[in-house]
C-alpha positions in Angstrom: -10.5 -11.1 4.7 -11.4 -10.3 8.3 -9.0 -8.0 10.2 -6.1 -10.0 11.6 -5.8 -8.3 14.9 -7.2 -10.3 17.9 -10.5 -9.3 19.4 -8.6 -8.3 22.6 -6.3 -6.0 20.7 -9.3 -4.4 18.9 -11.1 -4.1 22.3 -8.0 -2.3 23.7 -7.8 0.0 20.7 -11.5 1.0 21.2 -10.9 1.6 24.9 -7.9 3.8 24.0 -10.0 5.9 21.6 -13.1 5.9 23.8 -15.7 4.5 21.4 -16.1 2.3 18.3 -16.9 3.9 15.0 -16.2 3.5 11.2 -13.3 6.0 11.5 -11.6 4.0 14.1 -12.0 0.8 11.9 -10.2 2.6 9.1 -7.3 3.3 11.4 -7.1 -0.3 12.6 -7.0 -1.5 9.0 -4.3 1.1 8.2 -2.2 -0.2 11.1 -2.8 -3.8 9.9 -1.5 -2.9 6.4 1.6 -1.2 7.9 2.3 -4.2 10.2 2.3 -6.4 7.1 4.4 -4.0 5.0 7.0 -3.1 7.6 7.3 -6.3 9.6 10.9 -5.8 10.7 10.9 -2.0 11.2 11.6 -0.9 14.7 9.1 1.4 16.4 11.9 4.1 16.5 12.4 4.0 12.7 8.7 4.0 11.7 7.1 7.4 11.0 3.6 8.3 9.9 2.4 11.4 8.1 -1.4 11.6 8.4 -3.4 13.9 6.1 -6.4 13.8 8.4 -7.2 14.2 12.1 -10.1 11.7 12.1 -10.7 9.0 14.7 -8.5 6.4 12.9 -5.4 8.3 13.9 -5.9 7.1 17.5 -5.8 3.5 16.3 -2.6 4.3 14.3 -1.0 5.7 17.4 -2.0 2.8 19.6 -1.2 0.0 17.2 1.9 1.3 15.4 3.6 3.3 18.1 3.7 6.4 15.9 2.8 9.2 18.3 2.9 13.0 18.4 4.9 13.0 21.5 7.7 10.9 20.0 7.8 13.0 16.9 7.1 10.1 14.5 3.5 11.1 13.9 3.1 14.2 11.7 -0.2 15.8 10.9 -0.7 17.6 7.6 -4.1 19.2 7.6 -5.2 18.2 4.0 -8.6 16.7 4.9 -7.7 13.5 3.0 -8.1 10.0 4.4 -4.5 9.2 3.4 -1.5 8.0 5.5 2.1 7.8 4.5 4.5 5.6 6.4 8.3 5.5 6.2 11.1 3.3 7.5 13.8 5.9 8.3 16.6 3.3 8.4 15.7 1.7 5.0 14.5 4.9 3.2 11.3 3.0 2.3 7.9 4.6 2.2 4.3 4.0 1.1 1.1 6.1 1.0 -2.3 4.6 1.7 -5.4 6.4 0.4 -8.8 5.1 1.3 -10.8 4.2 -1.8 -13.9 6.2 -2.4 -16.2 3.2 -2.6 -14.7 1.4 0.5 -17.4 2.7 2.8 -20.2 1.3 0.7 -23.5 2.7 -0.6 -24.7 4.0 2.8 -22.0 6.7 3.1 -24.1 9.6 1.7 -27.2 8.7 3.8 -25.0 8.4 6.9 -23.3 11.7 6.4 -26.7 13.5 6.1 -28.0 11.8 9.3 -24.8 12.7 11.2 -25.3 16.3 10.2 -28.9 16.2 11.5 -27.7 14.6 14.7 -25.2 17.5 15.1 -27.9 20.1 14.6 -30.2 18.3 17.1 -32.9 17.5 14.5 -32.5 13.7 14.3 -35.6 11.8 15.2 -35.5 8.7 17.4 -36.3 6.5 14.4 -33.5 8.1 12.4 -31.1 7.6 15.4 -31.8 3.9 15.3 -31.3 3.8 11.6 -28.0 5.7 12.0 -26.8 3.3 14.6 -27.6 0.4 12.3 -25.8 2.1 9.4 -22.7 2.8 11.5 -22.6 -0.8 12.7 -22.9 -2.1 9.1 -20.1 0.2 7.9 -17.8 -0.8 10.7 -18.3 -4.5 9.9 -17.7 -3.7 6.2 -14.5 -1.9 6.9 -13.2 -4.6 9.3 -13.9 -7.4 6.9 -13.0 -6.1 3.4 -9.7 -7.3 2.0 -7.0 -4.6 2.5 -6.5 -4.2 -1.3 -10.2 -3.3 -1.6 -9.9 -0.6 1.1 -6.7 1.3 0.0 -4.9 2.5 -3.0 -1.2 2.1 -2.2 1.8 3.6 -3.9 5.5 3.5 -3.1 7.1 6.9 -2.2 10.3 8.2 -3.7 10.6 11.1 -1.3 12.9 10.8 1.7 11.4 10.2 5.2 10.8 13.2 7.4 13.8 14.1 9.5 13.8 13.0 13.1 12.7 15.6 15.7 15.2 18.0 17.0 15.5 19.8 20.4 15.7 23.5 19.8 16.2 26.6 21.9 13.3 28.5 23.4 13.0 32.2 23.0 11.0 34.6 25.1 8.1 36.3 23.3 8.6 40.1 23.6 4.9 40.6 24.0 3.5 38.0 26.3 6.8 36.8 27.7 6.1 33.1 27.2 8.9 30.9 26.0 8.5 29.5 22.5 10.4 27.1 20.4 12.7 29.2 18.2 11.4 27.6 15.0 7.9 28.8 15.9 8.7 32.4 16.6 8.1 35.3 14.2 9.8 38.6 13.7 7.6 41.8 13.5 8.7 45.4 13.8 12.0 44.3 15.3 10.5 42.0 17.9 10.6 38.3 18.4 7.0 37.1 18.9 5.1 33.8 19.5 2.6 32.9 16.8 -0.5 34.1 18.7 1.1 37.5 19.5 2.3 37.8 15.9 -1.2 37.2 14.6 -2.6 39.9 16.8 -0.4 42.6 15.2 -0.1 41.2 11.7 -3.8 40.6 11.1 -5.1 42.7 8.2 -8.7 42.3 9.3 
């Protein structure tokens, strides 16, 4: 089943992110699944908890309206290609986890070549091969049926609470104002996190 988004929408998503890649394709398909699962959910009620900071999160922001700025995109740095979505009004939630075999047989080879590219040791011939592998993987991710891409389970937990506006407190070291929930107390002082780390560090 080819991705149901129009070519124009996909083109706009690529432009928003800055380039096309397999990671972005994953995010596009996540957004497609969410569109099908939450067809009547208003953008204000939809919230995403992403367990990765990979390219696909840009597609999720662009296509679902879940963004860091609105407080309905929450990043948990777990390093998993997993995404939970909630409807705050209906207390409904699902978690999508990318299946290990969804990227196909070329994943291992592509990972090795990406590492070589990062270290500057990739040959011209290998670069052409990497480009071909990436294109093949993008096509695979954009055409596989959604049920072959993701393991999905319903969530029993409540949706994350909406964002709140809190007071800011002045850090007693650097003087910069900091949201009160992000301040720390040390030796009788209210500190921002960077200043707290400077005095609390054990090493």
